[in-house]
C-alpha positions in Angstrom: 0.0 0.0 0.0 1.4 3.4 -1.0 2.2 5.7 1.9 0.4 9.1 2.0 3.5 11.1 2.8 1.6 14.4 2.8 -0.2 13.3 6.0 3.1 13.3 7.9 4.7 16.3 9.5 8.2 17.6 9.8 9.0 19.1 13.2 12.1 21.3 13.3 13.4 24.1 15.6 12.8 27.6 14.3 15.8 29.7 13.3 16.9 32.1 16.1 15.6 35.1 14.2 12.1 33.6 14.0 12.2 32.9 17.7 12.7 36.6 18.5 9.2 37.4 17.2 7.6 34.4 18.8 5.7 34.6 22.1 7.6 33.4 25.2 7.4 29.6 25.6 6.0 28.0 28.7 9.2 26.0 28.9 12.8 26.9 28.2 14.2 25.9 24.8 13.7 26.9 21.1 10.3 27.0 19.5 9.3 24.4 16.9 7.5 24.6 13.6 5.5 21.8 11.9 5.2 21.4 8.1 3.6 18.7 6.1 6.1 16.6 4.2 4.4 17.4 0.9 5.4 21.0 1.5 9.0 19.9 2.0 9.0 17.4 -0.9 6.4 18.5 -3.5 6.7 15.3 -5.6 6.5 13.0 -2.6 3.5 11.1 -4.2 5.2 10.4 -7.5 6.6 6.9 -8.3 10.3 6.4 -8.5 12.0 5.5 -11.7 14.8 3.0 -12.1 17.7 3.5 -14.5 18.8 -0.1 -14.6 17.4 -3.5 -13.6 18.0 -4.5 -10.0 19.8 -7.8 -10.1 19.7 -8.3 -6.3 16.4 -7.1 -5.0 17.5 -7.6 -1.4 20.4 -5.2 -2.0 18.8 -1.9 -1.1 22.0 -0.1 -2.0 21.7 -1.3 -5.6 18.0 -0.4 -5.6 18.8 3.2 -4.4 21.6 3.4 -7.1 19.2 2.3 -9.8 16.7 4.9 -8.5 19.4 7.5 -8.9 19.5 8.3 -5.1 23.0 9.2 -4.3 24.6 10.2 -1.0 25.0 14.0 -0.9 28.5 15.4 -1.0 28.2 16.5 2.6 27.7 12.8 3.5 24.4 13.2 5.4 21.5 11.0 4.3 18.6 9.6 6.2 20.6 6.4 6.4 23.5 8.2 8.1 21.0 9.9 10.5 19.6 6.4 11.3 23.0 5.2 12.1 23.7 8.2 14.3 20.4 7.6 16.2 21.4 4.0 16.8 24.9 4.8 17.8 26.2 4.2 21.4 26.5 7.9 21.9 22.9 8.9 21.6 21.1 5.6 21.1 19.9 5.3 24.7 19.0 9.0 25.1 15.4 10.2 25.3 13.7 10.9 21.9 13.7 14.7 22.3 17.4 14.7 23.1 18.1 12.5 20.1 16.2 14.9 17.9 18.0 17.9 19.2 21.4 16.2 18.9 20.7 15.4 15.2 19.6 18.9 14.5 22.7 20.3 16.1 24.9 18.0 14.1 23.1 18.9 10.9 23.4 22.6 11.7 27.2 22.2 12.4 27.6 20.5 9.0 25.6 23.1 7.2 22.9 20.5 6.2 19.3 21.6 6.0 16.7 19.3 7.6 14.7 19.5 4.3 17.5 17.6 2.5 17.3 14.8 5.0 13.5 14.6 4.8 13.7 14.7 1.0 16.3 11.9 1.0 14.1 9.8 3.3 11.0 10.3 1.1 13.0 9.5 -2.1 14.3 6.2 -0.6 11.0 5.2 0.8 9.3 6.1 -2.6 11.9 3.9 -4.4 11.2 1.0 -2.0 7.4 1.4 -2.4 7.7 1.6 -6.2 9.9 -1.4 -6.4 7.5 -3.3 -4.2 4.7 -2.6 -6.7 7.0 -3.7 -9.5 7.6 -7.0 -7.7 3.9 -7.4 -7.0 3.1 -6.8 -10.7 5.8 -9.3 -11.8 4.4 -11.9 -9.4 0.8 -11.2 -10.7 2.0 -11.5 -14.3 3.9 -14.7 -13.5 1.0 -16.2 -11.7 -1.4 -15.5 -14.7 1.2 -16.8 -17.2 1.8 -20.0 -15.2 -1.9 -20.6 -14.5 -2.6 -20.4 -18.3 0.4 -22.8 -18.8 -0.9 -25.2 -16.2 -4.4 -25.2 -17.8 -2.7 -26.1 -21.1 -0.7 -28.8 -19.5 -3.8 -30.2 -17.8 -5.5 -30.3 -21.2 -2.5 -32.1 -22.6 -2.5 -34.5 -19.7 -6.2 -35.3 -20.1 -5.8 -35.7 -23.9 -2.7 -37.9 -23.5 -4.4 -39.9 -20.7 -7.3 -40.5 -23.0 -5.0 -41.6 -25.8 -3.1 -44.0 -23.4 -6.3 -45.5 -22.1 -7.6 -46.0 -25.6 -4.2 -47.7 -26.4 -4.6 -50.0 -23.3 -8.1 -50.9 -24.4 -6.9 -51.6 -27.9 -4.2 -53.9 -26.5 -6.8 -55.8 -24.4 -9.0 -56.3 -27.5 -6.0 -57.6 -29.4 -5.3 -60.1 -26.6 -8.9 -61.2 -26.4 -9.1 -61.6 -30.2 -6.0 -63.6 -30.3 -7.3 -65.8 -27.4 -10.5 -66.3 -29.3 -8.6 -67.3 -32.4 -6.5 -69.8 -30.4 -9.6 -71.3 -28.9 -11.3 -71.6 -32.3 -8.1 -73.2 -33.7 -7.8 -75.7 -30.9 -11.4 -76.7 -31.5 -10.6 -77.4 -35.1 -7.4 -79.1 -34.1 -9.2 -81.5 -31.9 -11.7 -82.3 -34.7 -8.9 -82.8 -37.1 -6.9 -85.1 -34.7 -10.0 -87.2 -34.1 -10.5 -87.6 -37.8 -6.9 -88.6 -38.4 -6.9 -90.9 -35.4 -10.0 -92.7 -36.6 -8.5 -93.1 -40.1 -5.2 -94.5 -39.0 -6.8 -96.7 -36.3 -7.8 -99.2 -39.0 -4.2 -100.0 -39.7 -2.4 -100.0 -36.4 -2.8 -101.8 -33.1 -1.5 -98.7 -31.1 -2.8 -95.4 -32.5 0.1 -93.0 -32.8 -2.2 -89.9 -33.1 -2.9 -88.1 -29.9 -6.3 -86.6 -29.4 -8.1 -84.9 -26.5 -8.9 -88.4 -25.2 -5.4 -89.8 -25.4 -2.3 -88.2 -23.8 0.7 -87.2 -26.0 3.5 -89.8 -26.0 6.7 -88.9 -24.2 
């Protein structure tokens, strides 16, 4: 699901000159301003574009490179900020202290918070866009393979019908051959009886075997 970035807010300390005109705060410390992310990054809702295929989807660095998201010359990106927030120096500090510490570091490096927010949005947009690409690829593959499976099922059923017909044909051949053999044996017995009767007039021991007389060993 695409993120509605414009519903999120950026909270940053006001510059000192802006604080001078602000009403006194109920607590010590600089005043803060809130701006919608869409005001900081006007094209936050646009899809990312990729310059080259991502050969290793699990390599987010390759994905960022393909989306033409480079680390700024000053070295500060949202990834660096994330590393700073997880560092042993400020990782265990309260959230507000973490935020202040990062803002101080950015100010010392001459980096605008807007650059960091824009970098975060660009990277997240690239991740979301690529996820939609993967979803579409999966959906396309599923449709393609379902059609292929249907075709294969049809081939299986057709081939199965052909094989069953062949098996039936083989059975008929065997039955027909068995019937022929039975018919031939019936004729053979009649022929042997006829021969045995004819030769019986001239021999004391009939040499012709019939169904009634066992064959000689």
